[in-house]
C-alpha positions as CSV (number, residue, x, y, z in Angstrom):
1,M,-59.1,10.8,-0.4
2,S,-55.9,11.6,1.7
3,L,-54.4,9.4,-1.6
4,Q,-56.2,12.4,-4.4
5,R,-55.4,15.0,-1.8
6,G,-51.4,14.4,-2.1
7,L,-51.2,13.1,-5.9
8,L,-52.9,17.1,-6.8
9,R,-50.3,18.3,-4.2
10,A,-47.0,16.6,-5.3
11,R,-48.7,17.5,-9.1
12,A,-48.7,21.6,-7.6
13,L,-45.2,21.5,-6.5
14,D,-44.4,19.4,-10.3
15,N,-45.7,22.8,-12.4
16,A,-44.1,25.3,-9.5
17,D,-40.4,23.7,-9.6
18,A,-38.4,25.6,-12.2
19,P,-35.9,24.0,-13.9
20,P,-32.1,23.5,-12.5
21,A,-30.6,27.1,-13.5
22,A,-27.9,27.1,-15.8
23,G,-24.4,27.1,-14.5
24,P,-21.8,30.3,-15.1
25,R,-20.6,31.1,-18.1
26,D,-18.5,34.0,-17.2
27,L,-16.4,35.8,-13.9
28,T,-18.9,37.9,-13.0
29,G,-19.5,35.8,-10.0
30,L,-16.2,36.6,-9.2
31,N,-16.0,40.5,-9.0
32,A,-16.7,40.9,-5.5
33,T,-14.1,39.1,-4.0
34,M,-11.8,39.9,-6.9
35,T,-12.2,43.4,-5.3
36,T,-11.5,43.3,-2.1
37,A,-8.7,41.2,-3.3
38,Q,-7.5,43.8,-4.6
39,S,-8.2,46.0,-2.2
40,N,-5.4,44.2,0.2
41,E,-3.0,43.7,-2.6
42,A,-0.4,45.8,-0.6
43,W,0.2,42.1,1.2
44,Y,1.2,40.5,-1.7
45,W,1.6,42.8,-4.8
46,S,5.3,41.8,-5.3
47,H,4.3,37.9,-5.9
48,P,4.1,36.2,-9.2
49,D,1.2,34.3,-8.5
50,W,-1.4,36.8,-8.1
51,H,0.3,39.2,-11.2
52,A,-1.2,35.6,-12.6
53,I,-4.5,36.2,-11.0
54,R,-4.6,39.4,-12.5
55,D,-4.0,37.9,-16.3
56,I,-6.0,35.3,-16.1
57,R,-8.7,37.5,-15.4
58,Q,-7.8,39.8,-18.5
59,Q,-7.6,37.4,-20.9
60,V,-10.8,36.3,-20.3
61,D,-13.3,38.7,-19.9
62,D,-13.3,39.1,-23.6
63,V,-13.2,36.3,-24.8
64,L,-16.2,34.8,-22.4
65,A,-18.1,38.3,-23.4
66,R,-18.1,37.1,-27.0
67,L,-19.0,33.4,-26.5
68,N,-22.1,34.0,-24.6
69,E,-23.3,36.5,-28.0
70,Q,-22.7,34.0,-30.1
71,A,-24.7,31.4,-27.8
72,E,-28.0,33.2,-28.6
73,I,-28.0,31.6,-31.8
74,T,-25.7,28.6,-31.4
75,P,-26.0,26.8,-27.9
76,Q,-22.7,24.9,-28.7
77,A,-21.0,27.9,-28.1
78,A,-22.7,28.1,-24.3
79,I,-20.8,24.8,-23.5
80,N,-17.1,26.5,-24.7
81,A,-18.2,29.3,-22.0
82,A,-18.5,27.1,-20.1
83,K,-16.1,25.0,-20.1
84,I,-13.4,28.1,-20.6
85,T,-14.9,29.5,-17.1
86,S,-14.8,26.3,-15.1
87,L,-10.3,26.5,-16.4
88,S,-10.1,30.1,-15.5
89,A,-11.5,29.8,-12.1
90,S,-9.5,26.2,-11.6
91,L,-6.4,28.7,-12.3
92,I,-7.7,31.4,-10.4
93,A,-8.1,29.2,-7.2
94,R,-4.6,27.3,-7.6
95,H,-2.7,30.7,-7.7
96,A,-4.8,31.7,-4.8
97,A,-3.8,29.2,-2.9
98,K,-0.5,28.9,-3.4
99,V,-0.7,32.8,-2.2
100,S,-2.6,32.2,1.0
101,A,0.2,29.9,1.9
102,H,3.1,31.9,1.0
103,L,1.1,34.0,4.0
104,D,0.5,31.9,5.7
105,A,4.6,30.4,6.2
106,G,5.6,34.4,6.6
107,G,2.9,34.7,9.8
108,R,0.4,36.9,7.9
109,R,-2.4,34.1,8.0
110,D,-4.6,36.2,10.3
111,T,-4.2,39.5,8.3
112,P,-6.9,41.1,5.7
113,G,-4.8,39.9,2.6
114,G,-4.7,36.1,4.1
115,L,-8.9,36.4,4.5
116,A,-8.5,37.9,0.7
117,M,-6.6,35.3,-0.8
118,R,-8.5,32.5,1.2
119,N,-11.9,33.2,0.4
120,L,-11.1,34.1,-3.2
121,T,-9.8,30.5,-3.0
122,R,-13.4,29.1,-1.7
123,V,-15.4,31.2,-3.8
124,A,-13.5,30.0,-7.3
125,E,-13.0,26.6,-6.6
126,D,-17.0,26.8,-6.3
127,H,-17.5,28.8,-9.6
128,A,-15.1,26.5,-11.0
129,A,-17.8,22.7,-10.0
130,R,-20.9,25.3,-10.6
131,A,-19.5,25.7,-14.4
132,S,-18.7,21.8,-15.0
133,G,-20.7,20.0,-13.1
134,L,-17.8,17.8,-12.1
135,D,-17.8,18.6,-8.1
136,S,-19.3,15.0,-7.0
137,V,-18.6,12.8,-9.8
138,Q,-15.4,12.2,-9.2
139,A,-15.6,10.4,-5.8
140,L,-17.9,8.4,-7.2
141,D,-16.2,4.9,-7.6
142,T,-18.0,2.0,-6.6
143,P,-21.4,1.3,-8.2
144,R,-23.8,1.4,-6.4
145,L,-22.8,4.9,-5.2
146,L,-22.6,5.9,-8.6
147,I,-25.9,4.3,-9.4
148,A,-27.4,6.5,-6.8
149,H,-25.9,9.9,-8.3
150,V,-27.3,8.8,-12.1
151,H,-30.9,8.3,-9.9
152,K,-30.2,12.1,-8.6
153,L,-29.7,13.4,-12.4
154,T,-32.9,11.0,-14.1
155,K,-34.8,13.2,-11.4
156,E,-34.2,16.4,-12.4
157,L,-34.0,15.7,-16.0
158,R,-37.6,14.3,-14.8
159,R,-38.4,17.5,-14.0
160,A,-36.5,19.5,-17.0
161,E,-38.5,18.0,-19.7
162,P,-40.6,20.3,-22.2
163,D,-43.3,20.0,-22.6
164,D,-42.2,19.1,-27.0
165,P,-38.9,17.5,-26.4
166,E,-36.1,17.0,-29.2
167,P,-35.6,13.9,-30.8
168,D,-31.8,14.1,-30.3
169,L,-29.6,16.4,-28.4
170,G,-26.0,14.7,-29.6
171,L,-25.2,12.8,-26.3
172,D,-23.7,9.6,-26.7
173,D,-26.0,6.8,-26.4
174,P,-25.0,3.7,-23.8
175,D,-28.0,1.4,-25.6
176,D,-25.6,-0.9,-27.1
177,P,-27.7,-4.2,-27.7
178,E,-24.1,-5.9,-27.4
179,L,-23.3,-4.7,-24.7
180,E,-26.2,-4.9,-22.6
181,S,-26.5,-8.5,-23.7
182,A,-23.9,-9.3,-22.5
183,L,-24.5,-7.9,-19.5
184,S,-27.5,-9.4,-19.1
185,T,-26.4,-13.2,-19.6
186,G,-23.4,-12.1,-17.4
187,A,-25.8,-10.9,-14.4
188,K,-27.3,-14.3,-14.2
189,D,-23.9,-16.5,-12.6
190,D,-21.8,-13.3,-11.6
191,P,-22.7,-10.6,-8.8
192,E,-20.3,-8.2,-9.9
193,L,-21.6,-8.1,-13.5
194,A,-25.3,-8.3,-12.2
195,E,-24.5,-4.4,-10.3
196,A,-22.8,-3.2,-13.7
197,S,-26.2,-4.5,-14.9
198,Q,-28.2,-2.9,-12.9
199,L,-25.1,0.3,-13.4
200,M,-26.2,0.3,-17.3
201,T,-30.3,0.2,-16.7
202,T,-29.9,3.0,-15.2
203,L,-27.4,5.2,-17.8
204,S,-30.1,4.1,-20.0
205,E,-32.8,5.5,-18.1
206,M,-30.6,8.8,-18.3
207,A,-29.3,9.0,-21.6
208,G,-33.1,8.8,-22.8
209,R,-34.9,11.4,-20.1
210,A,-31.4,13.9,-21.4
211,R,-32.6,13.2,-25.3
212,R,-36.1,14.2,-24.2
213,A,-34.8,17.3,-22.3
214,G,-33.5,18.7,-25.7
215,H,-32.4,22.3,-26.1
216,R,-33.8,23.6,-22.8
217,L,-30.4,21.0,-21.1
218,T,-27.9,22.2,-23.7
219,L,-28.4,25.4,-21.9
220,D,-27.8,24.4,-18.8
221,V,-24.5,23.5,-19.1
222,R,-23.5,22.1,-16.1
223,M,-26.5,19.7,-15.9
224,H,-25.0,19.1,-19.3
225,G,-21.6,18.4,-17.8
226,M,-22.9,16.3,-15.3
227,V,-25.0,14.1,-17.6
228,E,-21.7,13.8,-20.0
229,T,-19.4,12.9,-16.9
230,A,-21.9,10.7,-15.2
231,Q,-22.3,8.4,-18.5
232,L,-18.1,8.1,-18.7
233,R,-17.7,7.0,-15.2
234,G,-20.3,4.9,-15.7
235,F,-19.0,3.1,-18.5
236,E,-14.9,2.9,-16.6
237,V,-16.7,1.3,-13.4
238,I,-18.4,-1.1,-15.8
239,S,-14.7,-1.6,-18.1
240,G,-13.0,-2.0,-14.6
241,I,-15.4,-4.3,-13.6
242,A,-15.5,-6.8,-15.9
243,R,-11.7,-6.1,-16.1
244,T,-11.1,-7.4,-12.5
245,V,-13.6,-10.3,-13.0
246,M,-11.3,-11.3,-16.2
247,Q,-8.5,-11.7,-14.3
248,R,-10.2,-13.9,-11.4
249,Y,-11.2,-16.4,-13.9
250,D,-7.3,-15.8,-15.2
251,K,-5.7,-16.4,-12.2
252,Q,-8.2,-19.8,-11.3
253,D,-7.1,-21.2,-14.8
254,L,-10.4,-20.9,-16.7
255,S,-8.9,-18.6,-19.7
256,T,-11.0,-20.2,-22.3
257,S,-14.4,-20.9,-20.3
258,G,-17.6,-19.9,-21.4
259,R,-18.1,-16.6,-18.2
260,R,-14.3,-15.3,-19.1
261,N,-15.3,-14.9,-22.8
262,I,-19.0,-13.3,-21.4
263,A,-16.5,-11.2,-18.9
264,A,-14.3,-10.4,-22.2
265,M,-17.0,-9.1,-24.0
266,I,-18.0,-6.8,-21.8
267,Y,-14.7,-4.9,-21.5
268,H,-14.5,-5.0,-25.3
269,Y,-17.5,-3.0,-25.9
270,A,-17.2,-0.7,-22.4
271,E,-14.1,0.2,-23.6
272,Q,-15.3,0.9,-27.2
273,R,-17.9,3.2,-26.0
274,L,-15.4,4.8,-24.2
275,E,-13.0,4.8,-27.3
276,R,-16.0,6.8,-29.2
277,M,-17.7,9.2,-25.7
278,R,-13.8,10.7,-26.1
279,G,-13.6,11.3,-29.2
280,T,-11.4,8.9,-30.9
281,L,-13.4,6.1,-32.8
282,G,-15.8,7.1,-35.2
283,A,-19.7,6.2,-34.9
284,E,-19.7,3.1,-37.3
285,E,-15.6,1.8,-36.5
286,Q,-15.4,-1.5,-34.7
287,R,-12.0,-3.3,-33.0
288,D,-11.6,-6.2,-33.6
289,F,-12.1,-8.6,-30.6
290,G,-9.1,-9.1,-28.4
291,H,-7.8,-5.4,-29.1
292,Y,-7.6,-4.3,-25.3
293,E,-7.0,-7.2,-23.9
294,A,-3.6,-7.7,-26.5
295,E,-1.7,-4.2,-25.3
296,P,-2.7,-1.3,-23.6
297,P,-4.1,1.2,-25.8
298,E,-1.0,3.9,-26.6
299,R,-3.9,6.8,-25.9
300,Y,-3.7,5.1,-21.8
301,M,-0.4,4.9,-21.4
302,D,0.2,8.6,-23.1
303,A,-2.5,9.4,-20.8
304,L,-0.2,7.4,-17.9
305,F,3.0,9.1,-19.0
306,E,1.6,12.6,-19.1
307,E,-0.1,12.0,-15.6
308,S,3.1,11.0,-14.4
309,R,5.6,13.8,-16.2
310,A,2.9,16.5,-14.4
311,A,3.7,15.3,-11.4
312,V,7.0,15.3,-11.5
313,Q,7.3,19.2,-12.4
314,E,5.0,20.4,-9.5
315,L,7.7,18.4,-7.5
316,R,10.2,20.3,-8.4
317,A,8.1,23.6,-7.8
318,K,10.4,25.6,-5.4
319,H,7.4,26.7,-3.7
320,I,5.0,23.5,-2.8
321,T,3.2,23.3,0.5
322,P,3.2,20.2,2.2
323,Q,-0.3,18.6,1.3
324,D,0.3,19.7,-2.2
325,R,3.3,17.7,-2.0
326,T,1.5,14.3,-0.7
327,D,-1.3,14.8,-3.3
328,A,1.7,14.9,-6.4
329,Q,3.4,11.9,-5.0
330,I,0.2,9.9,-4.5
331,R,-0.5,11.1,-8.2
332,F,3.3,9.6,-9.0
333,L,2.9,6.4,-7.5
334,L,-0.6,5.9,-9.0
335,A,0.4,6.6,-12.6
336,Q,3.4,4.8,-12.1
337,N,2.2,1.5,-10.7
338,E,-0.1,1.8,-13.8
339,I,2.6,1.7,-15.7
340,A,4.6,-0.9,-14.2
341,A,1.8,-3.3,-14.2
342,A,0.7,-2.6,-18.5
343,G,4.3,-3.0,-19.3
344,P,5.5,-5.7,-21.0
345,D,7.2,-7.7,-17.9
346,G,3.6,-7.1,-15.6
347,D,5.6,-5.9,-12.5
348,P,2.4,-5.5,-9.8
349,D,5.0,-5.1,-7.0
350,W,6.4,-2.2,-8.1
351,G,7.1,0.5,-5.6
352,T,5.4,-1.9,-2.6
353,Q,9.2,-3.7,-1.8
354,P,11.8,-1.8,1.0
355,R,14.8,-1.7,-0.2
356,F,18.0,-1.5,2.5
357,P,19.7,1.1,2.1
358,P,16.0,2.9,0.7
359,I,16.4,4.0,-2.7
360,E,14.6,7.1,-3.8
361,N,12.6,5.6,-6.9
362,V,9.7,8.2,-5.7
363,A,9.8,11.1,-6.9
364,G,10.2,14.2,-4.4
365,M,11.7,11.7,-2.0
366,K,15.4,13.8,-2.3
367,T,15.2,16.0,0.3
368,D,17.4,17.5,3.2
369,T,15.0,15.4,6.0
370,P,13.8,11.8,4.4
371,V,12.2,11.0,7.3
372,E,9.8,13.8,7.8
373,T,9.2,13.5,4.1
374,R,8.1,9.4,4.2
375,L,6.0,10.8,7.3
376,A,4.3,12.9,6.0
377,L,3.3,10.5,3.2
378,I,2.9,7.1,4.9
379,D,0.0,10.0,6.4
380,A,-1.2,10.7,3.5
381,L,-1.6,7.6,2.4
382,R,-3.6,6.5,5.0
383,R,-6.1,9.1,5.3
384,R,-6.3,8.5,2.0
385,V,-7.5,4.5,2.6
386,E,-9.5,5.7,5.3
387,N,-11.6,8.0,3.1
388,N,-12.4,6.1,0.9
389,P,-11.1,1.8,2.3
390,F,-13.6,0.5,-1.5
391,H,-11.1,2.3,-3.8
392,R,-9.1,0.0,-6.4
393,D,-5.9,1.1,-5.5
394,A,-6.3,1.4,-1.4
395,H,-4.4,-2.2,-1.4
396,F,-1.5,-1.1,-3.0
397,L,-1.5,2.7,-1.1
398,N,-1.6,0.4,2.0
399,K,1.4,-1.5,0.9
400,V,3.5,1.4,-0.3
401,A,2.4,3.0,3.0
402,D,3.6,-0.3,4.7
403,R,7.3,-0.3,2.4
404,F,8.0,3.2,3.9
405,A,7.3,2.7,7.2
406,Q,9.3,-0.6,6.6
407,E,12.7,1.3,5.7
408,I,11.7,3.9,8.6
409,A,12.2,1.0,11.1
410,G,14.8,-1.0,9.1
411,P,15.8,-4.5,8.3
412,P,14.5,-7.6,10.4
413,E,18.8,-9.0,9.8
414,L,21.5,-7.6,9.1
415,T,22.1,-6.9,5.6
416,A,25.4,-7.6,3.3
417,Q,26.7,-4.1,3.4
418,A,26.1,-3.7,7.5
419,L,27.9,-7.2,8.3
420,A,31.1,-5.6,6.3
421,A,30.7,-2.1,7.7
422,D,33.2,-1.2,9.8
423,L,32.1,0.2,13.7
424,S,34.2,1.4,16.4
425,A,34.0,1.3,20.1
426,D,32.7,5.2,20.1
427,Q,30.5,5.5,16.9
428,V,28.2,2.8,19.8
429,R,29.0,4.7,22.3
430,A,27.4,8.2,20.1
431,V,24.9,6.3,19.5
432,A,23.8,4.9,22.5
433,A,24.1,8.4,23.9
434,H,21.4,9.9,21.5
435,V,19.2,6.8,21.6
436,A,19.5,6.9,25.4
437,G,20.2,10.0,26.5
438,Q,18.9,12.3,23.7
439,G,15.4,10.4,22.5
440,T,16.5,9.9,19.3
441,V,14.1,7.5,17.0
442,A,16.3,4.0,17.2
443,S,16.2,3.8,13.5
444,P,18.7,2.8,10.9
445,L,17.2,5.9,8.7
446,V,16.8,8.2,11.5
447,L,20.7,7.5,12.5
448,S,21.9,8.1,9.6
449,E,20.5,10.9,8.5
450,T,21.9,13.1,12.3
451,A,24.7,14.9,11.5
452,E,26.3,14.5,14.7
453,L,26.8,11.2,14.0
454,D,28.6,10.9,10.4
455,L,27.8,7.4,9.5
456,T,26.5,5.2,7.0
457,Y,23.1,3.5,6.9
458,A,24.8,-0.2,7.0
459,Q,27.0,1.6,10.2
460,A,23.6,2.7,11.6
461,E,22.1,-1.0,11.3
462,R,24.9,-2.7,13.2
463,A,25.2,0.1,16.1
464,L,21.5,-1.1,17.1
465,A,22.1,-4.5,16.0
466,V,24.8,-4.2,19.1
467,L,22.7,-2.3,21.3
468,Q,20.6,-5.3,21.1
469,T,22.9,-7.4,22.4
470,L,23.7,-5.5,25.0
471,N,19.7,-4.7,26.4
472,V,20.0,-0.9,25.3
473,V,17.6,-1.6,22.4
474,G,15.2,-3.7,21.8
475,P,14.9,-6.2,18.5
476,H,12.7,-6.0,15.6
477,N,9.5,-4.0,16.0
478,G,7.8,-5.0,12.2
479,L,6.5,-1.3,11.1
480,K,7.3,0.2,13.6
481,P,11.6,1.4,15.3
482,R,12.7,-0.4,18.2
483,E,12.1,0.4,21.3
484,T,14.2,1.8,23.6
485,L,14.8,-0.4,26.9
486,T,17.1,2.4,28.6
487,V,15.5,4.5,30.3
488,S,17.6,7.0,31.6
489,G,21.2,8.1,30.1
490,N,23.0,6.9,33.7
491,D,22.0,3.5,32.8
492,L,24.7,3.3,30.2
493,P,28.3,3.1,31.5
494,G,27.2,0.1,33.4
495,Q,25.9,-2.0,30.6
496,L,29.0,-0.5,28.0
497,A,31.0,-1.2,30.6
498,L,35.0,-2.3,28.2
499,L,32.8,-2.1,25.1
500,E,36.2,-2.1,23.5
501,Q,37.3,-5.4,24.4
502,R,34.0,-6.9,23.9
503,L,33.0,-5.5,20.7
504,P,35.0,-7.4,18.0
505,N,33.8,-10.4,20.2
506,L,30.1,-9.2,19.7
507,L,30.6,-8.0,15.7
508,E,32.1,-11.9,14.9
509,V,28.9,-13.6,16.6
510,Q,26.9,-11.5,14.4
511,K,28.9,-13.0,11.5
512,S,28.1,-16.3,12.5
513,A,24.8,-16.0,13.3
514,A,24.4,-14.6,9.4
515,A,26.5,-17.6,8.2
516,I,24.2,-20.1,9.7
517,P,20.7,-19.9,7.9
518,A,22.8,-19.7,4.8
519,S,24.5,-22.5,5.8
520,E,21.3,-24.4,6.5
521,A,19.7,-23.1,3.4
522,Q,23.0,-24.1,1.1
523,A,22.5,-27.8,2.7
524,T,18.5,-27.9,2.2
525,A,19.2,-26.9,-1.6
526,A,21.6,-29.7,-2.1
527,Q,20.1,-32.5,-0.2
528,P,18.0,-33.4,-2.9
529,E,20.5,-33.6,-5.3
530,A,22.8,-35.9,-3.2
531,G,22.6,-39.6,-3.3
532,P,21.9,-41.9,-1.0
533,T,23.0,-41.8,2.6
534,P,25.5,-44.3,3.7
535,E,23.3,-45.2,6.4
536,A,20.8,-46.2,4.0
537,P,22.4,-50.3,3.7
538,A,22.3,-50.3,7.6
539,R,18.4,-50.9,8.0
540,P,18.9,-54.8,7.7
541,E,20.2,-54.6,10.7
542,Q,18.2,-52.4,12.5
543,G,15.3,-55.1,11.9
544,Q,17.4,-57.6,13.1
545,A,17.5,-59.6,9.6
546,S,20.5,-62.3,8.7
547,A,23.5,-61.1,7.5
548,V,23.9,-62.9,4.4
549,P,24.8,-60.0,1.7
550,V,22.3,-59.3,-0.8
551,P,22.5,-60.0,-4.2
552,T,23.7,-57.5,-7.1
553,A,20.2,-56.0,-9.1
554,P,20.6,-57.0,-13.0
555,A,21.5,-54.3,-15.6
556,E,18.2,-53.7,-16.5
557,S,17.3,-52.0,-13.1
558,A,20.0,-50.1,-12.4
559,P,18.3,-46.4,-13.2
560,A,15.5,-47.2,-10.4
561,A,18.9,-48.5,-8.0
562,T,20.2,-44.7,-8.1
563,A,16.8,-42.9,-7.0
564,P,17.2,-42.3,-2.9
565,E,14.9,-44.5,-1.2
566,L,12.7,-42.4,1.7
567,P,13.2,-43.3,4.9
568,H,10.5,-45.4,6.3
569,R,9.1,-44.1,10.1
570,D,8.4,-46.9,12.8
571,R,5.8,-45.0,14.7
572,T,6.3,-47.8,17.6
573,V,9.9,-47.1,18.3
574,Q,9.9,-43.3,17.8
575,R,6.0,-43.3,19.3
576,R,5.2,-43.4,23.4
577,H,2.4,-45.2,24.2
578,P,0.8,-47.4,27.0
579,G,1.5,-50.8,25.1
580,N,5.7,-48.6,24.7
581,L,7.0,-47.9,28.4
582,G,10.4,-48.0,27.2
583,P,12.9,-45.4,27.2
584,R,12.7,-43.1,24.5
585,P,15.3,-43.6,21.5
586,T,18.4,-41.1,21.2
587,T,18.5,-39.1,18.2
588,A,21.7,-39.0,16.4
589,P,23.8,-36.8,17.0
590,A,24.0,-33.9,14.6
591,A,27.1,-33.6,11.7
592,E,28.6,-30.7,12.6
593,T,28.9,-31.3,16.4
594,L,31.2,-28.6,18.1
595,T,34.1,-30.2,19.6
596,D,37.6,-29.6,21.5
597,Q,39.1,-29.1,18.5
598,N,37.3,-26.5,17.6
599,L,37.1,-24.7,20.2
600,A,40.8,-25.1,20.8
601,K,41.4,-23.1,17.2
602,L,38.4,-20.6,18.1
603,F,40.3,-19.3,21.3
604,E,43.6,-19.7,19.9
605,G,45.9,-16.5,20.8
606,Q,43.2,-15.4,24.1
607,E,44.0,-17.8,26.7
608,D,44.5,-15.0,29.1
609,R,41.9,-13.1,27.8
610,L,39.6,-15.7,28.5
611,K,40.7,-16.9,31.7
612,E,39.8,-13.4,32.5
613,V,36.6,-13.2,31.4
614,S,36.0,-16.4,33.4
615,Q,37.8,-14.7,36.7
616,K,35.2,-11.7,36.2
617,L,32.1,-14.5,36.0
618,M,33.2,-15.9,39.0
619,A,34.0,-13.3,41.5
620,G,30.5,-11.7,40.2
621,T,28.2,-15.1,40.8
622,E,29.9,-15.4,44.5
623,A,29.4,-11.4,45.1
624,R,25.7,-12.0,43.9
625,A,25.2,-15.2,46.0
626,A,26.9,-13.7,48.8
627,A,24.6,-10.4,48.8
628,H,21.8,-12.6,48.2
629,P,21.7,-15.7,50.3
630,A,19.3,-18.6,50.6
631,P,16.1,-18.2,53.1
632,A,16.7,-20.4,56.3
633,E,13.9,-23.3,55.7
634,T,11.3,-22.9,58.2
635,T,9.3,-26.2,57.5
636,P,11.5,-29.7,57.5
637,A,11.5,-31.4,55.2
638,K,8.6,-34.7,55.7
639,A,10.7,-37.8,56.2
640,T,9.3,-41.0,53.7
641,T,8.8,-44.4,55.6
642,V,9.9,-47.4,54.2
643,D,6.4,-48.6,53.8
644,E,4.9,-45.4,52.0
645,A,7.9,-46.1,49.4
646,Q,6.7,-49.6,49.3
647,Q,3.8,-48.7,48.5
648,N,4.1,-46.2,46.1
649,A,6.7,-48.9,44.0
650,Q,4.0,-51.3,44.0
651,Q,1.1,-48.7,42.7
652,A,4.0,-48.2,39.9
653,Q,3.9,-52.3,38.7
654,Q,0.3,-52.3,38.8
655,T,0.0,-49.2,36.9
656,V,2.6,-51.1,33.8
657,G,0.9,-53.9,33.7
658,V,-2.5,-52.5,33.3
659,G,-0.9,-51.2,30.2
660,V,0.3,-54.3,29.0
661,R,-3.2,-56.2,29.8
């Protein structure tokens, strides 16, 4: 009885609910807000964006009135009116936001004009969203979120079905037999393709409901826009999943496997369906298999170049807010990343590798404050990833943020430009005063942008390396700037004492330290090409073999004799164990051991200075020893008797005997 009663109530609610109201097809919803803005135009009457808002309103009202009259006879005119309404409301919201930012910068945020512009921005954005139906679909980047959104649309379409549905509405039909067949086959072996198959099923159900809704759905422009956008977004997600699966099989050297071919079929038919829905491919036309894999379609590249150019134009605007700047920079980065990945060389690491000194290959970075611009972009990139960590470009955005953080922190090792840069003691003292005394960030980019120092990036980099040796700043700290070790500027005179005399040696040590890894790398690179070492024939002597000369090999085995002989490791000699308690053999000395002649040559012409430094070191050691005498021994050492010594020796011999047995 409860079940029957519940069914009756549900049926009554379905009959009582009205179909979703049609979206706005004019700008009458902005009348009250525009009236308030006009009454307060004294605050911004001379701003060009306010004049643009008034011009848009005057030009659009007459066109929308004519289209709405035609919509009573031709439903397609209603869709055109909704598109114009959405575009004009978006433009009004953008210009109102610029006026609001101008008032905020002038300290007039809480004035009646500032409140009116902020209210107009919010109302115009909401009006454009209700007219187009694109308010929430763009953020659906995962198949599960998109499936949930399509289920909601299907539920609304079920309520909007008329009693006499029309056979066809003219929407794109996603029930492609080839695509469904490939998805059902691939879903059996791949979980990602299984999600794509579920998404395809929900899209098919939504399309059937949309066709049965008929003429009523055409009049409801917002619902029409949401259905069309959900279909486009759904096939984009299916295409992206198939492309990811293809790339995974290619990396595993399975480019000719059957599963990879199934993913390629899904990718082909999904891209073909998208091209038909966008109007660039006829209903009866077919693309050759592999057309979308050979090279990116021109429409994609044109769209990417257009997006990149539009972002650059926005960044060149004089009155641009920090939020708009970072948004345009992220758009530029994403577009350029797609262009670089789709190019003939296929550079997947574009924009992610740090450069020292930094180069401005990202639009909008050439400003008077490059450090602040980088920090703002890093924060925007981190927030974008935190808001949507499952976005397909989240890894790229994180790597770009790491790149800019690395450029601010500086290189982990001195670059060639820094080693060749000239540096004076006064410049080092000035850098130390700024870092320790004024709290300046220990970053080469920050110091090179400080006008008082007048340093190049290479000089700032080398000055920080010198201050690291003097314990003023810490070592390289990854993606963070160096840590300042000197707490107060009063400690600097002691740390920078005799800097004029010590600086040449410090700079020379930097060059020597940088030359050691280079020489090791060269020796490692040349080692495989070298022939057998001179010590190789000495193996018979180590094994106590006879001194009979080794006969020469015949002519046929000459090529085999040229190959270097790999050294054999005698583990019984090099590894200590209970059966081998002998002394560990001494290793051969290094090839480049520092001799007395080299030391004499190194200190040639600096004997007096070396003597002076040695005397100062000895005097300092004696002074510290006198200031800190050794504490007196309160407990006398316990003497070891002869019996105890003999007993200890006997225990050691017994232990050795047990190990040998």
